[in-house]
N, C-alpha and C positions, 0 to 999 in steps of 0.2 A: 378599662374598667370605668364605671360611672364616677361622677363627682359626688362624694358623700355629703359635702356641705350643701350643694345644690339640692340633693335629694331630701335633706332635712328641711330646707328653708323655702324651696321653690315648688309650689303646688303644681304648676304646669309641667315642670320637669318630671315630677313623680307621675303625673297623669300620662305623660309620653311613654314612660316605662310600662305602665299598666296597659296602655293601648297595644303594646307589643306582647302582652301575655304574662307579664310579671304580676303575681297575685299580691293583694294588699298584705296578706299575712307574711309572705316572704320578704317584702320590703320592710315591714314592721320588725321582723326578726333581725334583719340586717341592721336597722337603725338602733335597735336595742343592744345588739352586740357591739356596735360602734360606741354607743354611750357608755357601756360597761368598760370597754377598752380605754376610752378617754379618761374615765374616772380612775381606772387602775394605773394609768400612766401618771396622773397627778399624784396619786399616793406613792408610787414608786420614786418619782422625782423628789418628793418631800423626804422620803426615807433616805435617799441617796445623799441629799444635802445634810441631813442629820448625822449620817454615818461618817461623812467626810469631816464634819465639824468635830465629831467625837474622836476621830483618829488624830486630828491636829491637837485636841485638848490633852492627849496623853503626854505629849512632849512638854506641855506647859504646866502639868500638874506637879504638886509637891510630891516628894517620894512617898509620903505616907498615904496620899490620895491616889497614887498611880494604879494600884491593883484594882480599885473600884472603877477608875476611868477605863482601864483595859477591859474589864468585865462588861461595862456599859457599851463600849465600842464593839465588842464581840457580839453582844446581844442585838445591836442595831445591824451589824453585818449579816447575822443570821436572818433577821427580819427582812432585810433588803433582798437577800437571795430568794426568799419565799415570794416576795413581791415581784421580783424580776421574772420568776417562773410563771407566776399568775399573769403577768403582762404578756409574756410570750404566748401563752395559751389563748389569751383574749385576742391578741393580734392575729393568731392563726385562724381563729374562728371567723373573724372579720374577713380575712383573706379568702377563706373558703366560700363564705356566703356571697361576697361581692361579685364573684365570678358567675353567679347564677342570675344576676340582674342584667337585662339587656340595655344597650344604649337607647335612651328615650327617643321615640319618633319625633321628627320635626313637626311643628304645627301645620305645615302645608301638606303633610301626608294624609291621604284618606284613611279613615278608620274602617277596619274590617279585615276580611280574609282574602284568600287567593283570588276570588272573583270580584272583589271590590276595588280593583285598580281604576285609575283615571287615565283615559286616553288623551295624550297631549298633542299628537300630530300624526297624520297619515300621509305617506308619500308614495306615489306610484300606483299602478293598477294591479289588482289581484287577478291573476290570470287563471285560465282553466287548467284542468288536470293535464299533465304532460303525457307523451306517448309512453314513457317509462318513468317509474319512480327512481329516486336516487339509488336505492338498493339494487333495483333491477338493472339500471344503466351501468353501475359499477361492475357488475358481473358480466353484462353483455359486452362491454368494451375491454374487460379484463384488467381494469385499472384499480379495482378494489376486490380483494379476495379474502372473504371471511371464512370460507370453508376450510382452507388450508391452515389459516391462523387458529381456528378453533381446535384442529387436530394437534397443533403445537402448544397452544397456550390456554385453551378453554374459550368460553363464550366472551363476547364483547371485546375481541381483539381483531385486527385486520392487517393484511398486507396492503400497502399502497404501491402501485406500480406505474411504470411508463410515464405518460404525460401528466398524470395526476401528481407525480412526485415533482415534476417541474413546476406545476401550478402551485403546489404547496410552498416550495421555496420562493417562488415569485411573490406570493402573498406575504411571506415573512420579510423579504427584502423591500418590497414596496411600502408596507406599513412602517417599517423601521425608518426608511429614508424620508417618508412623508413627515413623520413625527420628529425626526432629528432636525429637519429643516425648520420645525416649529419650536425648537429649543429644548426638546426632550433629550436627555442623555441616554444613549443606548447602553443596556446592561445585559449580560448573560449571567443568570443567577444560579446558585447551587440548588439542586433538587432534593438533597438530603439535609434535614435540619434537626436540631434537638427539640425535645419536648417543650422546654421553656419558651422556645421561639414560637411554637404553635400556640401556646397559651397567650403570649404577649401580642401576637398578631390577631388574636380574637377568634381563632378557629377551635381551640379547646376551651372548655369541655364539650361544647354543643355539637361540633361536627366530627368528633373523634371516630365515630363508627364509619365515616366515609374515607378514612385515611389508612394507607398501608403502613405497617410498622415493621422495622427491622429490629426485633427485640434484642438480638445478641449484641448489636452495635448501639442500641439506645438512640436510634435515628428514625425519622419518619419521611416518607416520600411526599412531596408537596403536591397539592392539587391545582396550584397556580403560582406564577412567578411573584404574585403579590406578597407572599410570605418572605421571600428573599429580599424584595425591595423594601418591605417594612423594616427589615433588620439592618438596612444599610446605614441608618443613623440612630440605631438603638443605643440608648444611654448617652447620647450626645446633646450638646447645646449649640444650636445654630444661631448665627447672627441674622438679625431681621433683614439686612441687606441681601442675604443669599436666597431669600424666599420670594416667590415660590420656587422650590426645588422640584423639577419635573423629570421623571425618568420613564423610559420605555424598556421593559424587560422581556427577554425571550427565554422560554424553558419548555422542556417536556413536562407533562403533568400527569398525575396518576390519581384515580378515584375508584373507590370500591363500588360505587353506585348501589349501595345497600338500600333495600326497599324498592327497587325498580324492576323486580322480576317480571319478565314478559313485556316490558315497555321498551319501544324503540330498539328492537333487536336487530334490525337490518341496517346495513351501511355503516356510516360514521357518526350517526347522531349521538349515541350514548355509549361510549367505549371506555375501557379502563385506562388506556394510554392515549394521550393526544398532545398536541402542541398549541401554544398560545403566545400571542404578543400582548403584553399587559402594560397599561399606563398606571403610574403612581405619582402622587403629588404630596409633598410636605408644604403646608401652608400656614401662615399666621391665622389666628382665629377670625379676624375681621374679614378676611377675603375668601374663606373656604367655600362659601356658597357660589361665588363667582367662578371658582375653580371647577365646581361640579358642573356648571353650565358649559364651561370650556370642554370638559371631558365628553359631555353629551354631544356638543357640536362636532368634535373630532370623530366620534363614532358615526354620526350621521353623514359626515363628509366621506368617510371610508366606505360605508355601505352604499351611499348614494352614487359614489364614483364607480362602483361595481355594477350599477344598474339594477340593484335589487329593490323590489317594492317592500316598504317597511312601515311600521308604526312605532311610536314611542309611548310608553305608559309609565305612570308613577305607581309604584308598587304600594299596596295598602299595608297598614301598620302590622297586621297579624301575619303577613307573608314576608316580612323583612327578617334578615338574619340578625343575630344578636348584636353585631357591631355597627350596622348601618343605621344612621339617623334618617336617611332618605336615599332611595334608590330609583333610578330609571332603568327600565328594561327596554332594549331595542329588539323588536320582533320582526322577523322577515316572513313574508308570505311563502308557505310551502304548498305548491299547487297540488301535489299528490294527496295531501290531507285536507286541502281547502280550508286552511286555517293558518293563523300566524303562530310562529314558534320562536322562542328566544334565541338570539344569536350572540348578543353582548349585553352587559349591564354596567352601570357606573354608580358608585356610592360615595357619600360623605360619611366617614366614620367619626367626624368631629374629633374630640379629644379621647375617645374611648380606648383606642388601641395605643395611641401615643402615651397615655397615662401609664399603661402597663409597661411600655418599653422605656419610659424615662426620656422620651424625645422632647426637647424643649427649645424655645426661642428666646433670645435675649434682645429686647427692644426698649422703646421709650417708656413702656409701662412696667419695666422690670422683666423678670423671667417668667414665662408662661408655658403651659403645655401646648405643643403644636397640634394642629389638626392634620389628619391624613385622609387622602381620598384615593380611590382606585377605579379603574375601568378597563375592560377588555378592549384592546384595539382590534384584534382579529383572533377569533377562535378558528384555527385553520381548518380542521375537519368539517366543522359545521358550515363554514363559509363555502367550502368546496361543494358540499351536498346541496346547498341552496343554489349555487351556480349551475350544478348539473340539471336542476329542474327548471329554474327561471330563464336560463340561457340556452335551453334545449329547443332545437328547431323541429319542424314537422317530420324529419327523418330520424329523429332521436340522436342527433349529433349536438355537441355542446361548443358554443363559441367562447373563446377566451376573451375576457374584457380587455378593451384597448389599453387601459392603464397598466395592465400586467404584461402585455406582449413584449415590451423592451426587457423585461426581467426573465423571460423564458425563450430567448432566441427568436423572437418574432412569431412564435407559435400562435396561430389564429384559431385552431380548433383542436379539441382533444381527440387523439387518434387511438384506434384499438391497439391493444398489445397483441402482436402476432405470435 
């Protein structure tokens, strides 16, 4: 959640929230509710002090004065209960409204919508259309079967078979090993979490329509290992010496893909179930922007080592999610579409998510709210489909990148499933 004190006092902070779509009226409503809650808290604390004093006065009162003292204490106790109920309602109003205000965009973020991004770098050559698109190639080699998956599970599901499975696990092992050597702690995270964790991680209420719910068990399927990694130090106070705390998590992920009817229906680009390797960092506030650049560098290292042509963009304010103060998208050239498509992204959430989770750091400046950052190390299915097109030769066969060959038995080329 946002910092209410900064929202009241820092005009640039407020402007950053408005740049992400928060209306002036919604911010004013929150600030008014907060002011009312703070005033009610002062009133309640004063009444509590008076009620405590009145209770102590009963024992000191003369017998003749004691009935009046008791009556006065009971009256104050009744008034205190009314005040406490009013404070509870005022705090609930603030808690509801504060979730509607996004994390303000960083000043370096371009203002605008989806098409107003800023290109930071372009690496590699954008190639011509391949002999086969990734959807056609998957079917031709028999390594991706959507037809049978649709009969079993419905649209946007796929069987992955043969060498594609070996490639998938090679990507997981290679990225995990690469990042573990760089000091990231490997984690396998839970994929089912409670509602309050989805709220604290910054996904609810804004992205609730994208999440699968197990209503009977009051659990939700995550769309990224980021949720589980965010909960790793929930409610904890870390020592400054332990930061930055860097993790790399693996999980299966699930998304409803609501609102994407008719988009990216072939192959593995936009499916309901997929696997990801995710980076997550707990940082002290002073160094979180350096950590964002580290995440971006690792993403470029991974994609570059696979030989994929890519560009990095800074996402514009109006296209940022609620939690991100700044986000880089890394987009790979998709030859069949002759355009760049997102493969990974990395974001600095600053203190937005950690404030909800109660994740703090104890340092020389006292206890502060941590900053959290996340970035996809490897979106497995998407990476495979980009390889199918960019590493495809004139005969429609796909070379396995050299860095992955030790992780899949020396396999040099994806073979058809017989």
